LUMDRENFI-450598 format. One line per 10 residues: their letters; for each residue x, y, z of N, C-alpha, C, CB. Coordinates in steps of 0.1 Angstrom, whole numbers. Glycine has a CB too. Example, Ala and Ser with C-alpha at 12.3 -4.5 7.8 and 13.67 -1.06 7.14 Angstrom:
<sites>
as) 132:-57:78:123:-45:78:132:-33:78:113:-45:90 | 128:-22:71:137:-11:71:129:0:79:141:-6:57 $
</sites>
This chain:
<sites>
xxxxxxxxxx) 8:-12:0:0:0:0:9:12:0:-10:0:12 | 7:21:-10:14:33:-11:10:43:0:13:40:-24 | 19:53:4:15:63:14:2:70:11:27:73:16 | 0:74:-2:-12:81:-6:-24:72:-4:-11:85:-21 | -23:59:-8:-34:50:-6:-37:48:9:-31:36:-12 | -27:47:17:-28:46:32:-35:58:38:-15:43:39 | -31:70:33:-37:82:38:-52:83:34:-30:94:32 | -55:80:21:-69:80:17:-78:70:24:-70:77:2 | -72:58:27:-79:48:35:-82:53:49:-71:35:35 | -72:59:55:-74:64:69:-84:75:69:-60:70:74 $
xxxxxxxxxx) -84:84:59:-94:95:59:-108:89:57:-90:104:47 | -109:80:48:-122:74:45:-127:66:58:-121:64:34 | -118:59:65:-122:52:77:-127:61:88:-110:44:82 | -120:72:90:-124:82:100:-137:88:97:-113:92:102 | -138:92:84:-151:98:79:-163:89:81:-150:102:64 | -161:76:78:-172:67:79:-175:64:94:-169:53:72 | -165:63:102:-167:61:116:-175:73:123:-154:59:124 | -171:85:119:-178:97:124:-192:98:119:-170:110:121 | -194:94:106:-207:94:100:-217:85:108:-206:91:85 | -212:73:110:-220:63:117:-223:67:131:-213:50:117 $
xxxxxxxxxx) -213:72:138:-215:76:152:-225:88:153:-202:81:158 | -224:98:145:-233:109:145:-247:105:141:-228:120:136 | -248:97:131:-261:93:126:-268:84:137:-260:85:113 | -261:76:143:-267:67:154:-272:75:165:-257:57:159 | -265:87:168:-270:95:179:-282:104:176:-258:104:184 | -282:108:163:-292:118:160:-305:111:155:-287:127:149 | -305:99:150:-317:92:145:-324:86:157:-313:82:134 | -333:93:162:-341:87:174:-354:95:174:-333:88:187 | -364:89:180:-377:96:182:-375:107:193:-388:86:186 | -377:119:189:-375:130:198:-382:143:193:-360:133:200 $
xxxxxxxxxx) -382:153:202:-389:166:198:-383:173:186:-389:175:210 | -370:173:185:-364:180:174:-367:173:160:-349:181:175 | -366:160:160:-369:153:148:-384:154:144:-366:138:149 | -393:154:154:-407:156:152:-410:170:146:-415:153:164 | -403:180:151:-404:193:147:-400:195:132:-397:203:156 | -388:189:129:-384:190:115:-393:183:106:-369:184:114 | -398:171:110:-408:164:102:-420:172:100:-411:150:108 | -425:178:110:-437:187:110:-435:198:99:-441:193:123 | -424:205:100:-422:215:90:-421:210:76:-409:223:94 | -415:198:75:-415:192:61:-428:189:56:-406:180:62 $
xxxxxxxxxx) -437:184:65:-451:180:61:-459:193:57:-458:173:72 | -456:204:64:-463:216:62:-457:224:50:-463:225:74 | -444:220:46:-437:227:36:-435:242:40:-444:226:22 | -432:244:52:-431:257:58:-417:260:63:-442:259:69 | -410:269:56:-396:273:61:-387:261:63:-397:281:74 | -389:251:54:-381:239:56:-366:241:54:-385:228:46 | -362:249:44:-348:252:42:-341:259:54:-346:261:30 | -349:268:60:-343:275:72:-341:266:83:-353:287:76 | -351:258:86:-351:248:97:-339:238:95:-364:241:99 | -339:232:83:-328:222:80:-314:228:82:-330:216:66 $
xxxxxxxxxx) -313:240:76:-300:247:76:-296:250:90:-300:259:68 | -305:255:98:-302:259:112:-298:247:120:-315:266:119 | -306:236:119:-303:224:127:-289:218:123:-314:214:126 | -286:218:110:-274:212:105:-262:221:109:-274:210:90 | -263:234:108:-252:243:111:-249:243:126:-256:258:107 | -259:242:135:-257:242:149:-250:229:153:-271:243:157 | -254:218:147:-248:205:149:-233:205:145:-255:194:142 | -231:210:133:-217:211:128:-208:220:137:-217:216:114 | -214:231:142:-206:240:150:-203:234:164:-214:253:153 | -213:227:169:-210:220:182:-200:209:181:-224:215:188 $
xxxxxxxxxx) -201:201:170:-192:190:167:-178:195:166:-196:182:155 | -176:206:158:-163:212:156:-157:217:169:-163:223:145 | -166:224:176:-161:230:189:-158:218:199:-173:238:195 | -165:208:199:-163:196:208:-149:190:204:-174:186:207 | -147:187:191:-135:180:187:-123:188:189:-136:176:172 | -123:201:185:-112:210:186:-109:214:201:-113:222:178 | -120:216:208:-118:219:222:-113:208:230:-132:224:228 | -119:196:228:-114:184:235:-100:181:231:-123:172:233 | -96:183:219:-82:181:214:-72:189:223:-81:184:199 | -76:201:225:-67:210:233:-66:205:248:-72:224:233 $
xxxxxxxxxx) -78:200:253:-78:195:267:-70:183:268:-93:193:271 | -71:174:258:-64:161:259:-49:161:255:-71:151:250 | -45:172:249:-31:173:244:-22:172:256:-29:187:237 | -13:162:254:-3:159:265:-9:152:277:3:172:269 | -21:147:276:-28:140:287:-32:126:282:-39:148:294 | -23:118:280:-27:104:274:-35:96:283:-14:97:271 | -33:98:296:-41:90:306:-56:95:306:-36:93:320 | -58:108:305:-72:113:304:-78:109:291:-72:128:305 | -71:109:280:-76:104:267:-80:90:268:-65:106:256 | -72:81:274:-76:67:275:-88:65:284:-64:59:281 $
xxxxxxxxxx) -89:73:295:-100:72:303:-113:76:296:-98:81:316 | -112:87:288:-124:91:281:-128:81:270:-122:105:274 | -118:75:264:-120:65:254:-128:53:260:-107:60:247 | -124:49:272:-131:38:279:-145:42:283:-123:33:291 | -146:54:288:-159:59:291:-168:60:279:-158:73:298 | -163:64:268:-170:65:256:-175:52:251:-162:72:245 | -166:42:252:-170:28:249:-181:23:257:-157:19:250 | -180:26:270:-191:21:279:-204:28:275:-187:25:294 | -204:41:273:-216:48:269:-222:43:256:-213:63:267 | -213:40:246:-218:35:233:-224:21:235:-207:35:223 $
xxxxxxxxxx) -218:13:243:-223:0:246:-237:1:252:-214:-8:255 | -238:10:262:-251:12:269:-262:17:259:-250:21:281 | -257:26:250:-266:32:240:-270:22:230:-259:44:233 | -261:13:226:-264:2:217:-274:-8:222:-252:-5:212 | -272:-11:235:-281:-21:241:-295:-14:243:-276:-25:255 | -295:-1:246:-308:6:247:-315:6:234:-306:20:252 | -308:8:223:-314:8:210:-320:-6:207:-304:12:199 | -313:-16:210:-318:-30:207:-330:-33:216:-307:-40:210 | -330:-28:228:-342:-29:237:-354:-22:231:-339:-25:251 | -351:-10:225:-362:-2:219:-368:-9:208:-357:12:215 $
xxxxxxxxxx) -360:-17:201:-365:-24:189:-375:-34:193:-353:-31:182 | -376:-38:206:-387:-47:210:-400:-40:213:-382:-55:222 | -400:-27:213:-411:-19:217:-418:-14:205:-408:-8:227 | -430:-9:207:-438:-3:196:-437:12:197:-453:-7:197 | -430:18:187:-428:33:187:-431:38:173:-414:37:191 | -434:51:173:-437:57:160:-434:72:161:-451:55:155 | -430:79:150:-428:93:150:-439:100:143:-414:96:144 | -447:108:150:-458:115:143:-456:130:145:-471:111:149 | -462:138:137:-461:152:138:-474:159:134:-449:158:128 | -479:167:143:-492:173:140:-489:185:130:-498:179:153 $
xxxxxxxxxx) -498:186:121:-497:197:110:-509:206:110:-494:190:96 | -516:206:121:-528:215:122:-523:229:125:-537:210:133 | -532:239:122:-529:252:125:-525:261:113:-518:253:135 | -526:274:115:-523:283:104:-508:284:102:-529:297:107 | -504:291:91:-490:293:88:-484:302:99:-488:299:74 | -471:299:102:-464:306:112:-453:315:106:-458:296:123 | -450:326:112:-440:335:108:-426:328:109:-440:349:116 | -417:331:99:-404:325:99:-396:326:112:-396:330:87 | -397:338:118:-389:341:130:-394:333:142:-389:355:133 | -407:330:142:-413:322:153:-408:307:151:-428:323:153 $
xxxxxxxxxx) -408:303:138:-404:289:135:-389:288:139:-405:286:120 | -381:298:136:-367:297:140:-365:297:155:-359:309:133 | -373:304:162:-372:304:177:-376:291:182:-382:315:182 | -386:284:176:-389:271:180:-378:261:177:-402:266:173 | -372:262:165:-361:254:161:-349:255:171:-356:257:147 | -346:268:175:-335:270:185:-339:264:198:-333:286:186 | -351:265:202:-355:259:215:-353:244:215:-369:262:218 | -359:237:204:-358:223:203:-343:218:202:-366:218:191 | -335:226:196:-321:222:194:-312:226:206:-315:229:182 | -312:238:210:-302:243:220:-306:241:235:-300:258:218 $
xxxxxxxxxx) -319:239:237:-324:237:251:-324:222:255:-337:243:253 | -320:214:246:-319:199:248:-305:196:254:-323:191:236 | -304:192:266:-291:189:272:-284:177:265:-292:185:286 | -291:168:259:-285:157:252:-277:162:240:-296:147:247 | -281:173:234:-273:179:223:-259:181:227:-280:192:218 | -257:187:238:-243:190:243:-236:177:248:-244:200:255 | -243:168:254:-237:156:258:-232:147:246:-246:148:267 | -241:147:236:-238:139:224:-227:145:215:-250:137:216 | -230:158:211:-221:164:201:-208:169:207:-228:175:194 | -209:176:218:-197:183:224:-188:173:232:-200:194:233 $
xxxxxxxxxx) -195:165:241:-187:157:250:-183:143:243:-195:154:263 | -193:136:239:-191:123:234:-184:123:220:-204:115:232 | -190:129:210:-184:130:197:-171:138:197:-194:137:187 | -171:149:205:-159:157:207:-147:149:212:-161:169:216 | -150:141:223:-139:134:229:-134:123:220:-143:128:243 | -142:116:213:-138:106:203:-131:112:192:-151:98:198 | -136:123:186:-129:129:175:-116:135:179:-138:140:169 | -114:140:191:-102:146:196:-91:136:197:-104:152:209 | -94:123:197:-84:113:199:-79:108:185:-89:101:207 | -84:113:175:-79:110:161:-66:118:159:-90:113:150 $
xxxxxxxxxx) -58:113:150:-46:121:147:-50:135:142:-37:114:136 | -42:145:145:-46:159:142:-49:161:127:-35:168:146 | -42:154:119:-44:155:104:-58:149:100:-33:148:96 | -64:141:108:-76:134:105:-88:140:112:-75:119:108 | -86:149:121:-97:155:129:-107:162:120:-92:164:140 | -102:169:110:-111:176:101:-120:166:93:-103:184:91 | -115:154:90:-123:144:83:-133:138:93:-114:133:78 | -130:138:106:-139:133:116:-151:143:117:-132:131:129 | -147:156:118:-157:166:119:-166:166:106:-151:180:120 | -160:164:95:-168:164:82:-177:152:82:-158:164:70 $
xxxxxxxxxx) -173:141:86:-181:129:86:-193:130:95:-173:117:90 | -191:135:107:-201:137:117:-211:147:113:-196:140:131 | -206:158:107:-215:169:102:-223:165:90:-206:182:99 | -217:157:81:-224:152:70:-236:143:73:-214:145:60 | -234:135:84:-244:127:88:-256:135:93:-239:117:99 | -253:145:101:-263:154:106:-271:161:95:-257:164:116 | -263:167:86:-269:174:74:-278:164:66:-259:180:65 | -273:152:63:-280:142:55:-293:139:62:-272:130:53 | -293:137:75:-305:133:82:-316:144:82:-302:129:97 | -312:156:85:-321:167:85:-327:170:71:-315:180:91 $
xxxxxxxxxx) -319:169:61:-323:171:47:-333:160:43:-311:171:37 | -330:148:47:-339:136:44:-352:138:52:-333:123:48 | -352:142:64:-363:143:72:-372:155:68:-360:145:87 | -366:166:65:-373:178:61:-379:178:47:-365:190:63 | -370:175:38:-375:175:24:-381:162:19:-363:179:15 | -379:152:26:-385:139:23:-397:135:32:-375:128:23 | -402:145:39:-412:143:49:-424:136:44:-416:156:56 | -429:140:32:-442:135:27:-440:120:23:-446:143:15 | -428:116:20:-426:102:17:-422:94:29:-415:100:6 | -415:101:39:-410:94:50:-420:93:61:-398:101:56 $
xxxxxxxxxx) -430:102:62:-439:102:73:-447:89:74:-449:113:71 | -452:83:63:-459:70:64:-450:59:69:-465:67:51 | -437:60:65:-427:50:70:-425:51:85:-414:51:62 | -422:64:89:-419:66:103:-431:64:112:-413:80:105 | -443:64:107:-455:61:115:-457:46:118:-467:67:108 | -448:38:111:-449:24:113:-439:19:124:-447:16:100 | -443:13:134:-434:8:145:-423:-1:139:-441:1:156 | -426:-9:129:-417:-19:123:-405:-11:118:-423:-27:112 | -407:0:112:-396:8:106:-386:12:117:-401:20:98 | -391:17:128:-382:21:139:-376:9:146:-390:29:149 $
xxxxxxxxxx) -382:-2:146:-376:-14:151:-364:-18:143:-386:-26:152 | -365:-18:130:-354:-22:121:-343:-11:122:-359:-23:107 | -347:2:123:-337:12:125:-329:11:138:-344:26:124 | -336:8:149:-330:7:162:-320:-5:162:-340:5:173 | -324:-16:155:-315:-28:154:-302:-23:147:-321:-39:146 | -303:-16:136:-291:-11:129:-283:-1:138:-296:-4:116 | -290:8:145:-283:17:154:-275:9:165:-292:27:160 | -282:-1:170:-276:-8:181:-263:-15:176:-286:-19:186 | -264:-21:164:-252:-28:158:-241:-19:156:-256:-35:145 | -244:-7:150:-234:3:148:-227:8:161:-239:15:140 $
xxxxxxxxxx) -235:11:171:-230:16:183:-221:6:190:-241:20:192 | -225:-7:190:-217:-17:196:-204:-19:189:-225:-30:197 | -204:-18:176:-192:-20:168:-183:-8:171:-195:-20:153 | -188:4:171:-180:16:175:-174:15:189:-188:29:173 | -182:9:198:-177:8:212:-165:-2:212:-188:2:221 | -165:-13:204:-154:-22:204:-142:-16:198:-158:-35:196 | -144:-8:187:-133:-1:181:-126:9:190:-137:6:168 | -135:16:198:-130:26:207:-122:20:219:-142:35:213 | -128:9:224:-121:2:234:-108:-4:230:-130:-10:240 | -107:-9:218:-95:-14:212:-85:-2:211:-98:-20:198 $
xxxxx) -89:9:207:-80:21:206:-75:25:219:-88:33:199 | -83:24:230:-79:28:243:-69:18:249:-91:28:253 | -71:5:246:-62:-5:251:-48:-5:244:-68:-19:249 | -49:-3:230:-36:-3:223:-28:10:224:-39:-5:208 | -35:21:229:-28:33:230:-26:36:245:-35:44:223 $
</sites>
């Protein structure tokens, strides 16, 4: 394998890992996803909502990765501890997703009511996004600490992968709402999705634990 091939392989691997991690965390039944789906069904300020949610996620991811990188610089023991903690969290998250797959869940969004001014919609989007503590735990702490442990030359690829997953999901949810709503209203679809999420999270947990042990 040539140095260029090795570099491209490493970049692709980090991008895919970050994409899977971010997608697994963001794809869940929750207030923000229901809100984006609602706006998509109403065809009301969809571009603004999708852009806002994706930009906030990308900003928090970048801040988490770059900020945690500075914190972990020269502290290999702390980096290893966070890697192990991240592996434990991902394992618990994966098991939780597999347990959810045994339950009946569906994502619905009410579309009743008159049209709403764009600034009120954006205020609601900000509330659903920024007032959710899990946003900071997931993007800044978890994704940030995992991304920060990548080699400095690959951290940008990690940020890009995680941000791309977020953007892809919100675009799919917002602009594909009329096609996705009937699918997401079926419990079976979420059961299959949760099985996939659980498998991805458990795989990432093993990779993270392997990284912690070997380093």
